[in-house]
Structure formats: C-alpha cells, structure tokens
C-alpha positions, 0 to 999 in steps of 0.5 A: 684786305688791302695795302695801307699808305701812311703819310702826312703833310708834316713830312713836307715841312722838314726843310733841309735847305737849298740844294740838299738831296733829302728834300720835300720834292722826294715826297711830292714825287711819290705822292704825285705818282701814287695819285694815278688810277692804278692806286685807286684801291690803295687805302690811305691814312695820316701818320700819327706822331710817335709816342715817347714810349715808342721812341725810348725803346730804340733811343736814349732819353738824351737822344730824344731830348737832343733831337727835339730840343734842337728844333729851331724857330721858323726861318732858322736851321740847326746842323747836327752835322754837315749832312743832317739839318733840321728846320722848324718843321723837322720835329713833327716830321721826324715824329710822324716818320717813326709814328707811321711805322708803329701805326702801320704795324698796329694796323697790319697786326690787327688785320686792317690791311695786309701790308703797308707802305710808309711814305715819310721823311726824314729817313731813319736807318742811319740814326743810332741809339744815341746818334743823329747822322746821314739825314736821319733823326730817329731810327724809324724801322728799328722803332717799329721793330721794337714796337712790334715786340713790345706791343704785339708780342712778336717773337721774331721780327726782321728788317731787310734794307735794300738802300744803297747805304748800310743802315748802321743806325738800324743795326746799332739799335737792334744789335743786342736785341734777341728775336731780331734780324737785320739784313742789308745790301749796300755799296761797299766803301760808301757812306757810312763805311760800315756793314762788312760781312764780318758784322754778323751780330752777337750771340743771343742778339740780332742776327745780322747779314750784311752783303756789301756790293762793289761800286758798279754792281748791277742786277745780277750781283744784287739778285745773287746777293739776295738769292744766295745769302739773304733770303735763305737766312731770312727763311731760316729765321722765319719772321712773324713780321717783316719790315722793309727799309725801302731805299731806292738810291741803288737805281742807276740814275741816282746821284748819291752812289754807284750801283746800277740797279733798275726798277725791275730789280726793286720789283724782283726783290719785293716779290721775293721778300713777300714770298717769304712773308707769305710762308712765315708771317701771314703776309704781314709786311710794313715797308718804310721809305729810306733813300732815293734822290733822283725824283723820277727814278724814285717815283717809278721805283716806289710805284713798282714797289707799291704795286707789288705790295697791292698784288700780294 
C-alpha cells in the first residue's frame, strides 16, 4: 500500500479575484513540487464531487442551496462576505474538495492505500453547519468525518487541525456528534477569534481540545502543545480513523498570521500523529489541505508532510 494523492483541475477554477490570498497559485505550487521524482510512487486519482447525501450529514439543506445557488455566471463574482468569494467555477471546486475527503476515506478504509492527502481548494474548516466564512464553503474535514461514521461504521473518528486559525466550522459541525474528537492549535486572538481552551465539547458529544498559542510562538511552544495537551488526549480517545486538517499558515514566512513555525515542525507533528494512528487505527489517515498563503513555504511544507505520509 502507498499514499494516495487526490486532486482535480476544477479546484483551480475557484477564482477568488485579484490579490486574494486563497488563490489558484497555492494549488499550482503544490502540484509542481509533487511532480518531483521523490513523489514518483505517490498514487494519484481525481477527486469526485461530493454527493448531496454526504454534504447533508454536515450541513443544512439551506446551506447547500445557498452555496450552490449563489454561484455566478462566468466573469462575475459573488461575495458571501468580505473574505469569501465565489466565481463560476467555485461550485464544482467546493464539491470536489469535500468529495476528495470522502473518496480518500473510502480508499483508505478499503485498503487501497495506507493514507491519503487531498490537495484541494477551497479550504473548509471555517464553514459551519449553516455558515460560509473564512474562504470556506463546505466543511471538508467534517464532511469526511461524518461520512466515515455513516458509510464505514467508524465509532471513533478524530480531526486534528494545525492550521494557524481555529477551525470553528469543523468544531461547530462536530460539536454534538458522539464518537468524534476535534483538536486544534492556532494563534490566539486571531481570526476567527474562537478556540479558547474552555471550549471542550458537550457531554456525550465531540471531545474538543483547543490550544491557542500567543502571537510569535515558535517551535518549542507548538511542540509542547502537542506533546503535553493534544497527543495524550488523542491517544486516550483511540481513534479508528484520523483526519488531519493540514494548514501550513503557521509557517514563519506566511503573511496571514504571526506564528514562527518552520518546515521541520510540520514534519515533526505529522510523524507524531502517524505514530498514534499506527497504535489505534491501523495507520488509516486522511489529510486535507487547509491554509498556507506563502506559496514557496506552502509547497515546502506540503512536500515534507507528504514524504512523511509516504514513509509511514
């Protein structure tokens, strides 16, 4: 078994307009670096579109209708808010992004691959059950988590999110869902201004572990947050499937926030997460791209992340 890469050209057609940080160049940079000979043995497949059934496990019908009904004609844009923009290609891109996670889970559960990375956009972790925000239209990781429960009988599914911004949408979708776990490191007092340590999940619902890091935090703070607070709780939860919300905007070069992480930190956290996956869920891991807005840093981080997945 190997690592599966899921992506689709439709994800390049999500046009967010001039100078928007969440742009197609992000995915182009990732695609280019994953063409290097180091990734010759990376299995590759086209991401399918998510089905309505898959979306409705995470979102209301009104949300799905609002997103897909707002897709404009070619040449026009629709602003859901000041940050979140749709073009004529955004509907298919969003469906591919959510569908990629579900397809990756299907493949990993069937034993076709050991793990998978979904190189897709738009990202998803700010999209709530009934809300569009923060560049995100559908809650890709949460759609996948609920698909794993419904389609594969997974009793305990975990989402670990190391994006520099708190995944308020993922947390919102999973909040009341038994058998789910959501953990996040993120910059304190940064968008979306959620993710306090006091947000721990309701009785009988999602197990939530939030570790906000002060602006300027670097490797030591990040690694301590995982070693002391997140990884022990994840190990105790003993997931049968691990989903990674892989945002790389905590890198020191990223313009969107103020953590001081390096490529080696994303390598380190990926290795630690895979160690727990080897203990509890037969190495079944699906990773999905979230943020990362300096294209050179993003490409380097993704390359390191995927190498670790391939070596698992």
